[in-house]
C-alpha positions as CSV (number, residue, x, y, z in Angstrom):
1,M,0.0,0.1,0.0
2,E,1.2,3.3,-1.1
3,I,1.8,5.9,1.8
4,I,0.0,9.1,1.3
5,L,1.9,11.9,3.1
6,D,-0.6,14.9,4.1
7,Q,1.2,18.2,4.7
8,E,-2.3,19.2,7.0
9,K,-1.5,16.7,9.4
10,H,2.6,17.5,9.6
11,V,3.7,14.3,8.5
12,V,6.6,14.5,5.4
13,N,9.3,12.0,4.2
14,I,12.6,12.9,5.6
15,F,15.4,10.7,3.7
16,K,18.1,11.8,5.7
17,I,18.9,13.4,9.1
18,Q,23.0,14.2,9.2
19,R,24.2,14.9,12.5
20,F,27.7,16.7,13.0
21,S,27.2,18.5,9.7
22,L,29.9,21.5,9.3
23,H,29.2,22.5,5.9
24,D,25.7,23.8,6.1
25,G,25.7,26.8,8.2
26,P,27.9,27.7,11.1
27,G,28.9,25.6,13.9
28,I,28.2,22.3,14.6
29,R,24.8,21.3,12.9
30,T,22.5,18.6,12.2
31,T,20.9,19.1,8.6
32,V,17.5,17.6,8.0
33,F,16.8,16.4,4.5
34,F,13.1,16.8,3.1
35,Q,12.3,14.5,0.1
36,G,10.7,16.7,-2.4
37,C,12.0,19.2,-4.7
38,P,10.6,21.6,-7.9
39,L,13.9,20.8,-9.8
40,R,15.4,18.0,-11.2
41,C,19.1,18.8,-11.5
42,G,21.0,16.3,-13.7
43,W,23.8,16.7,-11.3
44,C,22.0,16.7,-8.0
45,S,24.1,14.6,-5.3
46,N,20.7,13.7,-3.7
47,P,18.5,12.2,-6.5
48,E,16.8,10.5,-4.0
49,G,15.1,13.8,-2.7
50,Q,13.9,15.0,-5.8
51,L,10.4,13.1,-5.9
52,K,8.1,13.2,-2.6
53,K,7.6,9.6,-2.4
54,T,9.6,6.6,-0.7
55,R,12.3,5.5,-3.1
56,I,13.9,2.2,-3.0
57,F,17.8,1.8,-3.6
58,Y,18.8,-1.5,-5.6
59,Y,22.7,-1.6,-4.9
60,E,23.3,-4.7,-7.7
61,S,26.7,-5.5,-5.9
62,L,25.3,-6.1,-3.0
63,C,22.8,-8.6,-4.2
64,I,23.1,-12.3,-3.6
65,H,19.8,-13.2,-5.8
66,C,18.1,-14.9,-3.0
67,G,14.5,-13.7,-4.5
68,K,13.4,-12.9,-0.9
69,C,12.5,-9.4,-2.2
70,I,10.5,-10.7,-5.2
71,S,8.5,-13.1,-3.0
72,V,7.4,-10.4,-0.8
73,C,6.7,-7.4,-3.2
74,P,3.1,-6.6,-3.2
75,N,3.2,-5.1,-6.7
76,K,5.6,-7.3,-8.7
77,A,7.8,-4.2,-8.9
78,I,11.0,-6.2,-8.9
79,G,11.8,-7.9,-12.6
80,P,13.9,-11.1,-13.4
81,A,17.1,-9.5,-13.0
82,F,16.2,-8.1,-9.8
83,E,15.9,-4.4,-11.1
84,T,12.9,-2.3,-9.7
85,I,10.3,-1.9,-11.7
86,Q,9.8,2.1,-10.8
87,A,6.3,2.6,-12.6
88,R,5.1,-0.2,-10.4
89,C,6.9,0.6,-6.8
90,V,4.9,2.5,-4.3
91,G,8.0,2.6,-2.2
92,C,6.5,0.2,0.8
93,G,9.6,-1.1,1.7
94,E,8.7,-4.9,2.1
95,C,11.6,-5.8,-0.1
96,A,14.2,-3.8,2.0
97,S,12.7,-5.4,5.2
98,V,13.9,-8.9,3.8
99,C,17.0,-8.0,2.3
100,Y,19.8,-9.7,4.4
101,T,22.8,-7.8,2.5
102,G,21.4,-4.1,2.3
103,A,21.3,-4.6,-1.6
104,R,17.7,-2.8,-1.4
105,Q,17.2,0.2,0.8
106,V,14.5,2.8,1.8
107,S,14.9,6.4,1.2
108,G,12.5,8.2,2.8
109,T,10.9,8.0,6.1
110,P,7.3,9.6,7.3
111,M,8.3,11.9,10.3
112,T,6.2,14.4,12.5
113,V,7.4,17.7,13.7
114,Q,8.2,16.0,16.9
115,D,10.1,13.3,15.4
116,V,12.6,15.6,13.9
117,V,13.0,17.8,17.3
118,E,13.5,14.7,19.5
119,I,16.4,13.9,17.1
120,C,18.0,17.2,16.8
121,L,17.8,17.6,20.8
122,A,20.2,15.1,21.3
123,D,23.0,17.2,20.0
124,S,22.0,20.7,21.8
125,M,25.2,20.5,23.7
126,F,27.1,20.7,20.8
127,Y,25.2,23.6,19.2
128,F,25.5,25.7,22.1
129,H,29.3,25.4,22.4
130,S,30.1,25.7,18.6
131,G,27.5,28.5,17.6
132,G,25.6,25.8,15.6
133,G,22.2,24.8,15.3
134,V,19.9,22.9,12.6
135,T,19.4,23.3,9.1
136,L,16.5,22.2,6.8
137,S,17.7,21.1,3.5
138,G,16.4,18.5,0.9
139,G,15.0,18.2,-1.3
140,E,13.5,21.9,-0.9
141,P,11.9,22.5,2.5
142,V,10.0,25.4,1.4
143,M,7.6,23.0,-0.5
144,F,6.8,21.8,3.2
145,S,6.0,25.3,4.6
146,E,3.8,24.5,7.1
147,F,5.6,22.1,8.5
148,S,9.1,23.4,8.3
149,C,7.6,26.5,10.2
150,E,6.4,24.5,13.2
151,L,9.4,22.7,13.0
152,L,11.7,25.8,13.1
153,K,9.3,27.3,16.1
154,E,9.8,23.9,17.9
155,L,13.6,24.5,17.6
156,K,13.8,27.9,18.7
157,A,11.6,27.2,21.6
158,H,14.5,25.1,22.9
159,N,16.9,27.9,21.9
160,I,18.4,26.2,19.2
161,S,19.6,28.4,16.2
162,T,18.1,27.2,12.6
163,A,18.7,28.1,9.0
164,F,17.5,26.5,5.8
165,E,18.6,25.9,2.3
166,T,16.5,26.5,-0.6
167,C,16.8,26.8,-4.6
168,G,14.5,29.7,-4.6
169,Y,12.2,28.2,-7.2
170,V,9.0,28.2,-5.0
171,D,6.2,30.1,-4.1
172,E,6.9,33.7,-2.7
173,T,4.6,33.6,0.3
174,D,5.6,30.1,1.4
175,F,9.4,31.6,1.3
176,I,8.9,34.7,3.1
177,H,6.9,32.5,5.9
178,L,9.8,30.4,6.4
179,A,12.3,32.8,6.0
180,K,11.0,35.1,8.9
181,E,11.2,32.2,11.2
182,S,14.6,31.2,10.4
183,D,17.5,32.7,11.6
184,L,19.8,32.1,8.5
185,V,19.1,31.4,5.1
186,L,21.3,29.3,2.9
187,F,20.1,30.7,-0.8
188,D,21.2,28.6,-3.6
189,L,21.0,31.0,-6.7
190,K,22.2,28.6,-9.2
191,T,22.3,31.0,-12.1
192,I,21.4,34.4,-13.5
193,D,21.6,33.5,-16.8
194,E,17.9,33.2,-18.2
195,S,18.8,31.0,-20.9
196,A,20.3,28.4,-18.9
197,S,17.9,28.5,-16.3
198,I,15.3,27.8,-19.1
199,S,17.4,24.7,-21.0
200,M,18.8,23.1,-17.8
201,L,16.1,23.8,-15.2
202,G,13.1,24.0,-17.1
203,Q,12.2,27.3,-15.4
204,D,12.7,31.0,-15.9
205,L,14.5,33.1,-13.3
206,K,11.2,35.0,-12.1
207,K,10.8,33.1,-8.7
208,P,14.3,32.9,-7.4
209,I,15.0,36.3,-8.3
210,Q,11.9,37.8,-6.8
211,N,12.6,35.5,-3.6
212,L,16.2,37.0,-3.3
213,T,14.8,40.4,-3.4
214,S,12.3,39.8,-0.9
215,L,14.9,38.3,1.6
216,F,17.2,40.9,1.1
217,E,14.5,43.3,2.2
218,L,13.4,41.5,5.5
219,K,17.5,42.1,6.7
220,K,18.0,38.1,7.6
221,R,21.3,36.6,7.7
222,V,22.0,35.6,4.2
223,R,24.6,33.0,2.5
224,I,24.4,32.7,-1.1
225,R,25.6,29.3,-2.3
226,F,26.9,29.0,-5.9
227,A,27.0,25.5,-7.1
228,V,29.6,25.4,-10.1
229,I,28.6,23.1,-13.0
230,P,30.3,22.1,-16.1
231,G,28.3,23.5,-19.1
232,F,25.8,25.0,-17.3
233,N,27.2,28.2,-15.4
234,D,30.8,27.7,-15.4
235,T,32.0,29.9,-18.2
236,E,34.1,33.4,-17.3
237,E,31.2,35.3,-18.8
238,Q,28.8,33.5,-16.8
239,V,30.3,33.6,-13.3
240,N,31.4,37.6,-13.8
241,E,27.8,38.1,-14.8
242,Y,26.6,36.6,-11.6
243,A,29.3,38.2,-9.6
244,T,28.3,41.6,-11.2
245,Y,24.6,40.9,-10.2
246,L,25.4,40.3,-6.6
247,A,28.0,43.1,-6.4
248,P,25.0,46.0,-5.5
249,Y,23.5,43.7,-2.8
250,S,27.2,42.6,-0.9
251,D,26.0,44.3,2.1
252,K,22.8,42.0,2.4
253,F,24.7,38.7,2.7
254,E,27.4,37.3,4.6
255,Q,29.5,35.7,1.9
256,V,29.2,33.6,-0.9
257,E,29.9,29.8,-0.8
258,I,31.4,28.5,-3.6
259,L,30.1,24.6,-3.8
260,P,32.3,22.7,-6.7
261,F,30.8,20.1,-9.0
262,H,31.6,16.3,-7.9
263,R,30.2,13.0,-9.1
264,L,29.7,11.4,-5.3
265,G,26.2,11.0,-5.8
266,G,26.6,9.1,-9.0
267,G,25.9,6.0,-8.0
268,K,22.8,6.9,-6.4
269,Y,21.3,7.1,-9.8
270,Q,22.1,3.7,-10.8
271,A,20.7,2.4,-7.6
272,L,17.3,4.2,-8.3
273,G,17.3,3.5,-12.0
274,M,17.9,6.7,-13.3
275,S,20.2,7.6,-15.9
276,Y,23.5,9.9,-14.8
277,E,24.9,12.4,-17.8
278,Y,27.8,13.5,-15.6
279,Q,29.7,10.4,-14.9
280,D,32.6,11.4,-17.1
281,V,32.7,15.0,-16.3
282,V,35.9,16.3,-14.8
283,E,36.0,17.8,-11.6
284,Y,37.4,21.4,-11.2
285,S,41.0,21.9,-10.4
286,D,42.5,23.9,-7.3
287,R,43.6,26.5,-10.1
288,E,40.3,27.0,-11.7
289,L,38.5,27.0,-8.3
290,S,40.9,30.0,-7.0
291,E,39.9,31.9,-10.2
292,I,36.4,31.9,-9.9
293,T,36.9,32.7,-6.3
294,G,39.0,35.6,-7.6
295,I,36.3,37.1,-9.5
296,F,33.9,37.4,-6.6
297,R,36.8,38.9,-4.5
298,D,37.4,41.7,-7.2
299,R,34.2,42.8,-6.8
300,G,34.5,43.2,-3.2
301,I,32.5,40.2,-2.4
302,K,33.9,37.7,0.3
303,A,33.8,34.1,-1.2
304,V,35.1,30.7,0.2
305,V,35.3,27.3,-1.6
306,M,33.3,24.9,0.4
307,S,35.3,21.2,0.6
């Protein structure tokens, strides 16, 4: 039976809660990853977070072909070569529950606000001593604004600093509602090249630009995140255009965090039965990243490379 998640009942799919995170805001943090995103970026390192529904990973190298998964699947969603038939799979997790080797794994756990808060509170001592806190990420937490706002309020009631990461391609009302509840916003401004946004992401720049403008007006703590992707936003002209756009607002955000392209999530695509177009794409050298960083610094913008 497929699990139906109801935002009105404050239950959403969380695919990972990462403790002791050091790269999603200041200090030691817990990062909560929501399942569901408005974009389908081909380079995404967390493809399991794109759809709202529970997903099943199948790692073929771990499979011993015992057949247990086939025998328990209620929808006959496992093929003769033990591959997942995505059109039939509803993410019930029955196959993973009988998999001895971990070849089948569930991505996405239905959780309430209190479920998440309880886990986050376990590390509150580390937050307080390091200046850290909790960051909502994904996926896209703004897609679940009601849940996310309630979660941030609960965390703040325990004096825990909060942040959320967003791609900006979201409803403005939901975005502002969540931004007002958060201490820090990590804004993943993917590009300001309209043609690149339309061709690679399938959406124009109206939403992210409007949301970023509204965010600056709120005078919140903001960090801009710039994921540098080969063939999407990394030409000298594109980076210059990006930095030039941000320069007049340099007093409204703390820094630009440069996130270099990597292939670490490539194996997940195969495990989810998805194609991955970046398997043979070369990662950036230190020299190339230094040049990109220099473009921002030349315009008076603090820029750091996030490893």
